[in-house]
C-alpha positions as a printed NumPy array, in Angstrom:
array([[ -85.146,  -61.402,   -9.677],
       [ -88.405,  -59.537,  -10.364],
       [ -88.42 ,  -55.769,  -10.266],
       [ -91.062,  -54.286,   -8.002],
       [ -92.431,  -51.031,   -9.368],
       [ -92.78 ,  -48.212,   -6.867],
       [ -96.522,  -47.299,   -6.888],
       [ -95.765,  -43.621,   -7.514],
       [ -94.223,  -44.589,  -10.879],
       [ -96.973,  -46.988,  -11.963],
       [ -98.487,  -45.048,  -14.865],
       [-101.646,  -47.145,  -14.773],
       [-102.4  ,  -45.574,  -11.356],
       [-101.983,  -41.872,  -12.247],
       [-105.738,  -41.423,  -12.793],
       [-106.537,  -43.104,   -9.477],
       [-103.947,  -40.936,   -7.693],
       [-105.566,  -37.796,   -9.105],
       [-109.017,  -38.949,   -8.009],
       [-107.557,  -39.395,   -4.521],
       [-106.209,  -35.829,   -4.558],
       [-109.703,  -34.653,   -5.415],
       [-111.269,  -36.744,   -2.648],
       [-108.748,  -35.31 ,   -0.222],
       [-109.989,  -31.811,   -1.135],
       [-113.405,  -32.674,    0.331],
       [-111.992,  -34.609,    3.322],
       [-112.911,  -38.044,    1.962],
       [-110.798,  -41.148,    2.377],
       [-108.684,  -42.226,   -0.601],
       [-109.594,  -45.239,   -2.684],
       [-107.167,  -48.035,   -3.475],
       [-108.383,  -49.564,   -6.734],
       [-110.801,  -49.426,   -9.649],
       [-113.347,  -51.542,   -7.76 ],
       [-113.692,  -48.85 ,   -5.109],
       [-113.805,  -46.244,   -7.869],
       [-116.864,  -47.971,   -9.315],
       [-118.556,  -48.412,   -5.917],
       [-118.065,  -45.073,   -4.121],
       [-120.248,  -42.205,   -5.332],
       [-117.812,  -39.418,   -4.419],
       [-115.034,  -41.218,   -6.292],
       [-117.261,  -41.59 ,   -9.356],
       [-118.121,  -37.887,   -9.242],
       [-114.437,  -36.99 ,   -8.871],
       [-113.528,  -39.206,  -11.837],
       [-116.237,  -37.585,  -13.934],
       [-114.968,  -34.068,  -13.119],
       [-111.388,  -35.187,  -13.823],
       [-112.324,  -36.481,  -17.291],
       [-114.328,  -33.323,  -18.025],
       [-111.416,  -31.119,  -16.952],
       [-108.896,  -33.177,  -18.931],
       [-110.906,  -32.608,  -22.11 ],
       [-111.272,  -28.92 ,  -21.317],
       [-107.521,  -28.462,  -20.766],
       [-106.476,  -30.595,  -23.736],
       [-108.898,  -28.651,  -25.958],
       [-106.515,  -25.7  ,  -25.621],
       [-104.191,  -27.627,  -27.942],
       [-100.808,  -28.519,  -26.486],
       [ -97.724,  -29.716,  -28.316],
       [ -98.324,  -33.217,  -26.973],
       [-101.86 ,  -33.576,  -28.389],
       [-101.828,  -31.515,  -31.598],
       [-101.031,  -32.536,  -35.151],
       [-100.778,  -30.239,  -38.143],
       [-101.789,  -31.569,  -41.559],
       [-102.909,  -34.942,  -40.188],
       [-104.294,  -36.886,  -43.122],
       [-107.766,  -38.436,  -42.853],
       [-108.564,  -41.011,  -45.554],
       [-111.996,  -41.356,  -47.101],
       [-113.958,  -44.631,  -47.003],
       [-115.139,  -46.489,  -50.137],
       [-118.134,  -44.139,  -50.397],
       [-115.993,  -40.998,  -50.108],
       [-116.975,  -40.099,  -46.531],
       [-114.302,  -39.19 ,  -43.999],
       [-115.268,  -40.192,  -40.479],
       [-113.726,  -38.447,  -37.499],
       [-112.573,  -40.593,  -34.55 ],
       [-114.253,  -39.971,  -31.189],
       [-110.956,  -38.907,  -29.605],
       [-110.788,  -35.737,  -31.719],
       [-111.447,  -32.69 ,  -29.531],
       [-111.137,  -30.123,  -32.297],
       [-110.346,  -30.128,  -35.987],
       [-109.835,  -27.453,  -38.615],
       [-108.672,  -27.025,  -42.169],
       [-106.122,  -24.45 ,  -43.23 ],
       [-108.625,  -22.475,  -45.29 ],
       [-111.606,  -23.01 ,  -42.948],
       [-113.614,  -24.533,  -45.789],
       [-113.674,  -28.07 ,  -44.423],
       [-115.344,  -28.58 ,  -41.06 ],
       [-116.578,  -31.425,  -38.882],
       [-120.311,  -32.081,  -39.093],
       [-121.976,  -35.181,  -37.608],
       [-118.525,  -36.674,  -36.918],
       [-117.588,  -36.5  ,  -40.592],
       [-115.653,  -33.968,  -42.62 ],
       [-117.864,  -31.613,  -44.587],
       [-116.905,  -29.238,  -47.411],
       [-118.851,  -25.996,  -46.832],
       [-117.984,  -24.516,  -50.222],
       [-119.19 ,  -27.528,  -52.204],
       [-121.851,  -28.442,  -49.6  ],
       [-120.891,  -32.095,  -49.529],
       [-119.442,  -34.713,  -47.202],
       [-118.057,  -36.78 ,  -50.082],
       [-114.375,  -36.403,  -50.916],
       [-112.225,  -37.709,  -53.788],
       [-108.999,  -37.732,  -51.804],
       [-107.743,  -37.767,  -48.201],
       [-107.897,  -34.447,  -46.365],
       [-105.088,  -32.94 ,  -44.281],
       [-106.451,  -31.311,  -41.14 ],
       [-105.101,  -29.658,  -38.008],
       [-106.212,  -31.834,  -35.098],
       [-106.362,  -31.597,  -31.325],
       [-106.58 ,  -35.086,  -29.816],
       [-108.051,  -36.305,  -26.546],
       [-105.414,  -38.473,  -24.844],
       [-105.59 ,  -40.98 ,  -22.026],
       [-104.886,  -39.267,  -18.708],
       [-102.278,  -41.864,  -17.719],
       [-100.207,  -41.091,  -20.838],
       [ -99.847,  -37.358,  -20.162],
       [ -96.687,  -35.784,  -18.774],
       [ -96.578,  -34.855,  -15.11 ],
       [ -96.882,  -31.052,  -15.565],
       [-100.076,  -31.392,  -17.611],
       [-101.516,  -34.142,  -15.36 ],
       [-100.789,  -32.008,  -12.301],
       [-102.456,  -28.941,  -13.808],
       [-105.528,  -30.952,  -14.8  ],
       [-105.694,  -32.544,  -11.339],
       [-105.516,  -29.23 ,   -9.477],
       [-108.077,  -27.559,  -11.75 ],
       [-110.385,  -30.57 ,  -11.438],
       [-109.955,  -30.639,   -7.65 ],
       [-111.009,  -26.982,   -7.417],
       [-114.09 ,  -27.616,   -9.538],
       [-114.965,  -30.761,   -7.6  ],
       [-114.583,  -29.023,   -4.249],
       [-116.697,  -26.078,   -5.442],
       [-119.458,  -28.365,   -6.68 ],
       [-119.59 ,  -30.572,   -3.599],
       [-118.756,  -28.571,   -0.449],
       [-117.784,  -25.058,   -1.616],
       [-115.354,  -24.106,    1.099],
       [-114.333,  -20.587,    0.019],
       [-111.079,  -20.724,    1.995],
       [-109.937,  -23.907,    0.256],
       [-111.18 ,  -22.618,   -3.1  ],
       [-109.089,  -19.439,   -2.788],
       [-106.048,  -21.361,   -1.563],
       [-106.157,  -23.8  ,   -4.455],
       [-106.592,  -20.985,   -6.981],
       [-102.949,  -20.005,   -6.532],
       [-101.976,  -23.693,   -6.807],
       [-103.867,  -23.902,  -10.097],
       [-102.2  ,  -20.761,  -11.468],
       [ -98.768,  -22.099,  -10.545],
       [ -99.53 ,  -25.523,  -12.052],
       [-100.745,  -23.859,  -15.254],
       [ -97.547,  -21.82 ,  -15.475],
       [ -95.425,  -24.969,  -14.976],
       [ -97.438,  -26.847,  -17.606],
       [ -96.994,  -23.993,  -20.083],
       [ -93.273,  -23.867,  -19.32 ],
       [ -93.089,  -27.59 ,  -20.021],
       [ -95.049,  -26.985,  -23.226],
       [ -92.51 ,  -24.395,  -24.294],
       [ -89.697,  -26.799,  -23.523],
       [ -91.153,  -29.677,  -25.545],
       [ -92.501,  -27.473,  -28.35 ],
       [ -89.184,  -25.638,  -28.809],
       [ -91.078,  -22.453,  -29.643],
       [ -89.032,  -19.543,  -30.918],
       [ -90.486,  -16.204,  -31.919],
       [ -88.045,  -15.786,  -34.79 ],
       [ -87.853,  -19.286,  -36.223],
       [ -91.07 ,  -21.091,  -35.32 ],
       [ -94.147,  -21.113,  -37.504],
       [ -96.046,  -19.24 ,  -34.786],
       [ -93.454,  -16.488,  -34.588],
       [ -93.195,  -16.095,  -38.365],
       [ -96.991,  -16.019,  -38.79 ],
       [ -97.211,  -13.16 ,  -36.32 ],
       [ -94.099,  -11.241,  -37.374],
       [ -94.954,   -7.73 ,  -38.523],
       [ -92.649,   -6.29 ,  -41.147],
       [ -92.595,   -2.553,  -41.733]])
């Protein structure tokens, strides 16, 4: 017997569901599939704002999309290319930066490396792979932006502001749960501990 997946749990539809929330904010009818998404201008605009907002939120660097000391290998010519899904990247000492989608050593003024480089990375992730608290926060923030850009109803904008603040708090709480942050034992807490 085949299992029928409840549409609310179909992770391939999370993006579409969020676009529909955004359309609802401007009193537009929901869309049912990717074909309608590609044909209806308001849906395309909503999708564009959703992607923009996802990158903005993920750029903050969450536990789910951050890696410390992620190693990037050099190619045969010594260059280290950066994948397009990198939102931000930094080295521990600040000497190695991203320039023209390659790593660049500011001190030596070169983009050629003899060995792989370990970098702190913030990744852009597919919307459908994100946890519900982060997806919800992104959706509500994107819906506010979309509504402001299209119809600018100040009553709705003010109402959704409290929704966005609550969603952000829930997402950060989830972040704390998954990150297991502790002021006394985590790297963050120890880096900021002041000893007298």
